[in-house]
Backbone as CSV, one residue per row, in Angstrom:
resi,resn,N_x,N_y,N_z,CA_x,CA_y,CA_z,C_x,C_y,C_z
1,UNK,-2.756,-16.674,12.710,-2.231,-16.707,11.206,-1.785,-16.017,10.708
2,UNK,-1.584,-15.083,10.621,-0.928,-14.245,9.561,0.712,-13.884,10.557
3,UNK,1.180,-14.151,11.497,1.812,-14.380,11.654,2.896,-15.824,11.439
4,UNK,2.152,-16.578,11.041,2.608,-17.882,10.799,3.480,-17.862,9.304
5,UNK,2.366,-17.333,8.632,2.903,-16.867,7.244,4.606,-16.659,7.021
6,UNK,5.956,-17.516,5.940,6.772,-17.051,5.800,7.302,-15.976,5.539
7,UNK,6.183,-15.305,4.255,6.488,-14.020,3.574,6.097,-12.706,5.035
8,UNK,6.780,-11.683,4.534,6.378,-10.496,5.279,4.873,-9.966,4.905
9,UNK,4.021,-9.059,5.861,3.047,-9.173,5.676,2.675,-7.669,6.706
10,UNK,1.880,-7.095,6.651,0.904,-5.963,6.929,0.870,-6.206,8.710
11,UNK,0.657,-7.499,8.815,0.744,-7.402,10.697,1.861,-7.837,10.930
12,UNK,2.631,-8.214,10.336,4.053,-8.026,11.242,5.200,-6.972,10.660
13,UNK,4.718,-6.045,10.245,5.371,-5.281,9.814,4.730,-3.712,11.176
14,UNK,3.724,-3.782,11.292,2.802,-3.050,11.787,3.547,-3.359,13.561
15,UNK,3.409,-4.972,13.487,3.836,-5.340,15.079,5.173,-4.910,15.068
16,UNK,6.137,-5.573,14.396,7.387,-5.222,14.332,7.873,-3.602,15.066
17,UNK,7.392,-2.453,14.322,7.230,-1.592,14.295,7.342,-1.127,15.972
18,UNK,6.315,-1.829,16.572,5.218,-1.184,17.637,6.073,-1.728,18.245
19,UNK,6.788,-3.021,18.275,7.927,-3.710,19.359,9.697,-3.179,19.629
20,UNK,9.898,-2.289,18.364,11.144,-1.594,18.382,10.992,-0.635,19.290
21,UNK,8.968,0.422,19.233,9.451,1.424,19.716,9.204,1.304,21.329
22,UNK,9.459,0.379,21.999,9.448,0.065,22.820,10.679,-0.432,23.517
23,UNK,10.845,0.731,24.782,12.359,0.196,25.467,12.989,-1.312,25.848
24,UNK,13.539,-1.134,25.752,14.401,-2.845,25.803,14.135,-3.260,26.891
25,UNK,13.863,-4.838,26.937,12.805,-5.725,28.041,11.611,-5.384,28.564
26,UNK,10.816,-4.967,27.920,9.816,-4.191,28.373,8.890,-5.708,28.343
27,UNK,7.914,-5.448,29.839,6.933,-6.386,29.836,5.825,-6.410,28.735
28,UNK,5.913,-7.292,27.599,4.599,-7.333,26.486,3.665,-8.189,26.380
29,UNK,2.223,-7.870,26.441,1.072,-8.892,26.786,0.555,-9.397,24.806
30,UNK,0.497,-10.372,25.150,0.226,-10.240,23.184,-0.847,-11.221,23.675
31,UNK,-2.148,-11.110,22.896,-3.553,-11.713,22.783,-3.288,-11.815,21.199
32,UNK,-3.455,-13.147,21.046,-3.714,-13.699,19.465,-4.501,-15.293,19.573
33,UNK,-5.429,-15.466,18.247,-5.909,-16.346,18.328,-7.397,-16.688,18.573
34,UNK,-7.948,-15.941,18.703,-9.478,-15.510,18.804,-10.190,-15.498,17.999
35,UNK,-9.202,-14.895,17.098,-10.038,-14.506,15.408,-9.746,-15.969,14.669
36,UNK,-8.914,-16.592,15.052,-8.577,-17.561,14.288,-9.305,-18.678,14.739
37,UNK,-9.712,-18.713,16.022,-10.336,-19.834,16.074,-12.005,-20.239,15.718
38,UNK,-12.779,-18.973,15.680,-14.107,-18.773,15.078,-14.396,-19.829,14.159
39,UNK,-15.705,-19.750,14.042,-16.633,-20.609,13.332,-15.892,-20.342,11.705
40,UNK,-16.704,-19.264,11.587,-16.801,-18.404,10.299,-14.715,-18.428,9.534
41,UNK,-14.521,-18.124,10.016,-13.304,-18.258,9.773,-11.626,-18.382,10.436
42,UNK,-10.614,-18.147,9.782,-9.310,-18.995,10.706,-9.026,-20.380,10.720
43,UNK,-8.690,-20.682,11.203,-8.504,-22.380,11.222,-9.071,-23.584,10.969
44,UNK,-10.665,-23.441,11.480,-11.629,-23.831,10.969,-11.851,-23.848,9.563
45,UNK,-12.292,-23.045,9.119,-12.550,-22.973,7.344,-11.362,-23.354,6.779
46,UNK,-10.107,-22.727,7.510,-9.055,-22.992,6.124,-8.870,-24.392,6.577
47,UNK,-8.700,-25.303,7.241,-9.117,-26.475,7.773,-9.710,-27.320,5.999
48,UNK,-11.168,-26.892,6.781,-11.721,-27.535,5.835,-12.211,-27.080,4.384
49,UNK,-11.263,-25.831,4.022,-11.316,-25.437,2.404,-10.074,-26.010,1.907
50,UNK,-8.963,-26.261,2.946,-8.389,-27.263,1.483,-7.674,-28.187,2.628
51,UNK,-8.730,-28.965,2.750,-8.587,-30.289,3.891,-6.946,-30.554,4.081
52,UNK,-7.008,-29.632,5.522,-5.946,-29.814,6.045,-6.621,-30.535,7.624
53,UNK,-5.349,-31.313,8.081,-6.092,-31.814,9.673,-6.016,-30.817,10.459
54,UNK,-7.108,-30.499,11.159,-7.339,-29.217,11.984,-6.147,-29.370,13.060
55,UNK,-6.030,-30.779,13.757,-4.873,-30.811,14.819,-3.553,-29.975,13.939
56,UNK,-3.303,-30.526,13.198,-1.404,-30.345,12.324,-1.868,-28.491,12.154
57,UNK,-2.385,-28.074,11.833,-2.786,-26.840,11.308,-2.689,-25.665,12.339
58,UNK,-3.464,-26.272,13.559,-2.936,-25.431,14.560,-2.399,-24.682,15.324
59,UNK,-1.531,-26.445,15.354,0.240,-26.723,16.080,1.083,-26.203,15.275
60,UNK,0.786,-26.027,13.603,1.820,-25.296,12.430,1.583,-24.018,13.456
61,UNK,0.772,-23.689,12.891,0.060,-21.828,13.016,0.799,-21.485,14.589
62,UNK,0.470,-21.798,15.762,1.084,-21.296,17.135,2.226,-21.450,17.156
63,UNK,2.889,-22.848,16.590,4.618,-22.935,16.664,5.145,-21.588,15.900
64,UNK,4.638,-21.738,14.681,5.552,-20.875,13.605,4.834,-19.041,13.965
65,UNK,3.986,-19.072,14.678,3.635,-17.381,15.285,4.652,-17.506,16.691
66,UNK,4.884,-18.020,17.544,5.573,-18.331,18.616,6.748,-17.831,17.917
67,UNK,7.729,-18.801,17.072,8.867,-18.660,16.412,9.703,-17.063,16.057
68,UNK,8.269,-16.424,15.070,8.683,-15.731,14.748,8.259,-14.173,15.412
69,UNK,7.538,-14.498,16.560,7.889,-13.491,17.905,9.481,-13.644,18.987
70,UNK,9.560,-14.986,18.790,10.674,-15.029,19.813,11.833,-15.029,19.117
71,UNK,11.730,-14.527,17.461,13.223,-14.495,16.569,13.021,-12.624,17.456
72,UNK,11.842,-12.413,16.475,11.970,-10.729,16.418,12.486,-10.353,17.874
73,UNK,12.101,-10.710,19.182,12.105,-10.544,20.508,13.657,-10.428,20.664
74,UNK,14.555,-10.985,20.150,16.279,-11.302,20.224,16.782,-9.889,20.628
75,UNK,16.709,-8.976,20.245,17.541,-7.996,19.556,16.814,-6.802,20.512
76,UNK,15.425,-7.593,21.289,14.769,-5.964,22.265,14.995,-7.111,23.806
77,UNK,14.631,-8.549,23.966,14.687,-8.981,25.021,13.529,-8.393,25.848
78,UNK,12.604,-8.041,24.808,11.039,-7.731,25.892,10.846,-9.616,26.822
79,UNK,10.036,-9.104,27.628,9.388,-10.155,28.740,8.060,-10.708,28.133
80,UNK,7.693,-11.565,27.623,6.542,-11.706,26.292,5.412,-12.873,27.471
81,UNK,4.586,-11.818,27.226,3.008,-12.524,27.438,2.179,-12.734,27.038
82,UNK,2.229,-14.205,26.685,0.988,-14.548,25.644,-0.267,-15.216,26.514
83,UNK,-1.305,-14.420,26.115,-2.517,-14.448,26.299,-3.217,-15.844,25.827
84,UNK,-3.503,-16.977,25.895,-4.492,-18.142,25.705,-5.772,-17.356,25.238
85,UNK,-6.046,-17.789,24.618,-7.692,-17.751,24.438,-8.731,-17.902,25.527
86,UNK,-9.671,-17.156,25.116,-10.729,-17.341,26.528,-11.696,-18.505,26.444
87,UNK,-12.378,-18.859,26.450,-13.300,-20.107,26.201,-14.705,-19.474,25.834
88,UNK,-15.064,-20.067,24.454,-16.319,-19.160,23.540,-17.133,-19.742,24.371
89,UNK,-18.517,-18.149,23.936,-19.713,-18.309,24.170,-20.502,-18.841,23.125
90,UNK,-21.438,-19.652,24.021,-22.389,-20.676,23.305,-23.177,-20.139,22.424
91,UNK,-23.029,-20.384,21.204,-24.025,-19.088,20.476,-24.995,-20.160,19.641
92,UNK,-26.481,-20.011,20.317,-27.446,-20.385,20.283,-27.888,-20.655,18.641
93,UNK,-27.217,-19.717,17.660,-27.839,-19.753,16.271,-27.043,-20.496,15.597
94,UNK,-26.099,-20.540,16.047,-24.790,-22.688,15.613,-25.387,-23.667,15.708
95,UNK,-25.230,-24.543,15.312,-25.626,-26.151,15.633,-24.522,-26.372,17.041
96,UNK,-25.553,-27.565,17.445,-24.598,-28.251,18.577,-23.067,-28.145,18.053
97,UNK,-23.071,-29.180,16.979,-21.996,-29.376,16.577,-21.081,-28.155,16.257
98,UNK,-21.520,-27.221,15.580,-20.415,-25.790,14.970,-20.267,-25.566,16.672
99,UNK,-20.548,-25.628,17.370,-20.312,-25.220,18.839,-18.911,-25.470,19.285
100,UNK,-19.487,-27.500,19.388,-18.163,-28.136,19.794,-17.067,-27.793,18.877
101,UNK,-17.688,-27.684,17.528,-15.935,-27.680,16.714,-15.104,-26.018,16.928
102,UNK,-15.673,-24.902,17.713,-15.063,-23.658,18.316,-14.713,-24.043,19.820
103,UNK,-15.199,-24.953,20.435,-14.616,-24.897,22.096,-13.933,-25.956,21.736
104,UNK,-13.591,-26.943,20.111,-12.418,-27.658,20.291,-11.379,-27.171,19.609
105,UNK,-11.351,-26.417,18.903,-10.286,-25.731,18.224,-9.489,-24.764,18.881
106,UNK,-10.437,-24.531,20.426,-9.403,-23.043,20.773,-8.893,-23.797,22.053
107,UNK,-9.400,-25.399,22.349,-8.994,-25.766,23.503,-7.306,-26.938,22.575
108,UNK,-7.225,-26.763,21.318,-6.333,-27.420,20.453,-5.072,-26.283,20.635
109,UNK,-5.730,-25.206,20.342,-4.749,-24.059,20.234,-4.363,-23.678,21.563
110,UNK,-5.215,-23.331,22.252,-4.658,-23.434,23.920,-3.492,-24.268,24.586
111,UNK,-3.863,-25.437,24.042,-2.821,-26.366,24.362,-1.486,-26.693,23.730
112,UNK,-1.766,-26.429,22.129,-0.497,-25.644,21.334,0.442,-24.875,22.020
113,UNK,-0.325,-23.501,22.296,0.610,-22.062,23.050,0.867,-23.234,24.116
114,UNK,0.385,-23.550,25.273,0.885,-23.589,26.625,2.248,-24.529,25.921
115,UNK,2.155,-25.658,25.418,3.105,-26.807,24.928,4.676,-25.821,24.440
116,UNK,4.274,-25.653,23.566,5.528,-24.685,22.433,5.890,-23.424,23.300
117,UNK,4.959,-22.713,24.320,5.854,-21.891,25.460,6.849,-22.065,25.837
118,UNK,6.671,-23.430,26.533,8.100,-24.468,27.213,8.611,-24.403,26.618
119,UNK,9.179,-23.865,25.343,10.474,-24.150,24.655,10.759,-22.679,24.263
120,UNK,10.354,-21.855,24.750,11.298,-20.736,24.408,10.339,-19.603,25.879
121,UNK,11.846,-18.361,25.717,11.352,-17.696,26.710,10.369,-17.089,26.791
122,UNK,9.499,-17.173,27.224,7.612,-16.481,27.223,7.410,-17.092,28.095
123,UNK,5.627,-16.391,27.961,5.162,-16.862,29.620,3.846,-17.548,28.457
124,UNK,3.291,-17.884,29.856,1.827,-17.946,29.145,0.575,-17.299,30.202
125,UNK,-0.608,-16.363,30.042,-1.184,-15.907,30.792,-2.768,-16.593,30.268
126,UNK,-2.959,-17.262,31.439,-4.100,-18.275,31.238,-5.784,-17.963,31.655
127,UNK,-5.668,-17.197,30.532,-7.422,-16.251,31.074,-8.176,-17.125,30.491
128,UNK,-8.793,-18.542,30.223,-9.507,-19.764,29.418,-9.837,-20.193,31.097
129,UNK,-9.742,-20.253,31.786,-9.232,-20.567,32.939,-10.463,-20.365,34.096
130,UNK,-10.494,-18.670,33.950,-11.402,-17.473,34.381,-12.755,-17.606,33.302
131,UNK,-12.243,-18.493,32.884,-13.196,-17.968,31.650,-14.437,-18.434,30.894
132,UNK,-13.877,-19.977,31.745,-14.981,-21.448,31.720,-15.533,-21.912,32.211
133,UNK,-16.656,-23.182,32.126,-17.753,-23.200,32.997,-17.198,-24.544,32.900
134,UNK,-17.979,-25.253,33.147,-17.335,-27.030,33.665,-17.801,-27.890,32.081
135,UNK,-18.381,-27.021,31.248,-18.631,-27.842,29.832,-18.002,-27.162,28.680
136,UNK,-17.082,-26.171,29.043,-15.921,-25.499,28.202,-16.048,-24.384,27.497
137,UNK,-17.197,-24.213,28.054,-17.990,-22.822,27.620,-18.015,-21.393,28.342
138,UNK,-18.229,-20.049,27.846,-18.003,-19.005,28.650,-18.703,-19.276,29.660
139,UNK,-18.679,-18.686,31.079,-19.436,-18.257,32.340,-20.392,-16.932,31.326
140,UNK,-19.588,-16.230,30.656,-20.464,-14.790,30.963,-19.497,-14.266,31.551
141,UNK,-18.866,-14.347,32.412,-18.791,-13.029,33.628,-17.414,-12.688,33.148
142,UNK,-16.616,-12.859,31.910,-15.860,-11.887,31.719,-16.181,-11.742,30.063
143,UNK,-17.209,-11.504,29.517,-17.186,-11.280,27.771,-17.719,-9.753,28.518
144,UNK,-17.599,-8.949,27.453,-18.441,-8.015,27.225,-19.120,-8.391,25.887
145,UNK,-19.015,-8.726,24.813,-19.492,-9.908,23.939,-19.377,-10.875,23.318
146,UNK,-19.474,-11.938,22.583,-19.023,-12.808,21.792,-18.065,-13.075,22.065
147,UNK,-17.251,-12.119,21.854,-15.593,-12.490,21.575,-14.975,-11.828,22.828
148,UNK,-15.429,-10.451,23.064,-14.233,-9.462,23.556,-14.581,-9.555,24.918
149,UNK,-13.204,-9.258,25.842,-13.383,-9.616,27.793,-13.840,-8.214,27.761
150,UNK,-13.835,-8.327,29.349,-14.863,-6.872,30.046,-13.474,-6.811,30.900
151,UNK,-12.876,-5.206,30.198,-11.618,-4.482,31.347,-11.543,-5.135,32.754
152,UNK,-12.351,-5.711,33.383,-12.701,-6.523,34.218,-11.141,-7.458,34.635
153,UNK,-11.263,-7.827,33.486,-10.359,-9.090,33.378,-9.002,-8.888,33.560
154,UNK,-8.546,-7.746,33.522,-7.080,-7.015,33.320,-6.688,-7.111,35.028
155,UNK,-7.636,-7.364,35.902,-7.014,-7.857,37.659,-6.682,-9.029,37.457
156,UNK,-7.298,-9.677,37.240,-6.566,-11.013,37.632,-5.668,-11.666,36.244
157,UNK,-5.513,-10.591,34.751,-4.091,-11.125,34.270,-2.831,-10.145,34.855
158,UNK,-3.297,-9.428,35.808,-1.638,-8.559,36.393,-1.859,-9.526,37.939
159,UNK,-2.428,-10.054,37.909,-2.089,-11.172,39.001,-1.267,-12.555,38.475
160,UNK,-2.057,-12.885,37.539,-1.346,-14.182,36.708,0.141,-13.495,36.629
161,UNK,0.496,-12.298,35.680,1.602,-11.718,35.845,3.049,-11.936,37.092
162,UNK,2.142,-11.230,37.535,2.949,-11.087,39.524,3.546,-12.628,39.862
163,UNK,2.330,-13.757,39.600,3.099,-15.045,39.879,3.743,-15.610,39.505
164,UNK,3.698,-15.463,37.901,4.698,-15.921,36.568,6.341,-14.523,37.058
165,UNK,6.234,-14.184,37.380,7.365,-13.314,38.290,7.702,-13.824,39.200
166,UNK,7.278,-14.032,40.105,7.703,-14.724,41.576,8.386,-15.899,41.011
167,UNK,7.768,-16.922,40.540,8.298,-17.895,39.929,9.575,-17.809,39.399
168,UNK,9.757,-17.132,38.846,11.000,-16.865,37.745,12.081,-16.237,38.500
169,UNK,11.927,-15.872,39.947,13.036,-15.336,40.433,12.868,-16.412,41.422
């Protein structure tokens, strides 16, 4: 969300500094969107609060975020790999409707990310497919807690990157 805003902010500054410190043409993994897709913050609450269309808000946020990264990366030519948002953990203290809303916003977010990445020199690492069950919720196999992935997911991420690298050659 903070990267989609036009004005400079601390998140952009920190990220730009980190990208500058890497050698040119480095492989860079970027994971974003998980906080944006939570029920009590990010896109769902922003759409409700500002009476915005959730689909359009997700698309604009993802598009503007990617454009910022692509623009920054022109000078370094890093290989950018964006991780999509993993399937959500079903939270029993929330209503069924709230859980469905979270699952839907993650689906919208991941669809927009996939769509806009096709237009830019960057790649998608699909962690969602490893984490989802038949209902679109997490199997729990790769989640450390409600939001974070276990380090064992790294093996799958590495395999995805290797496959992407092979398909580019």
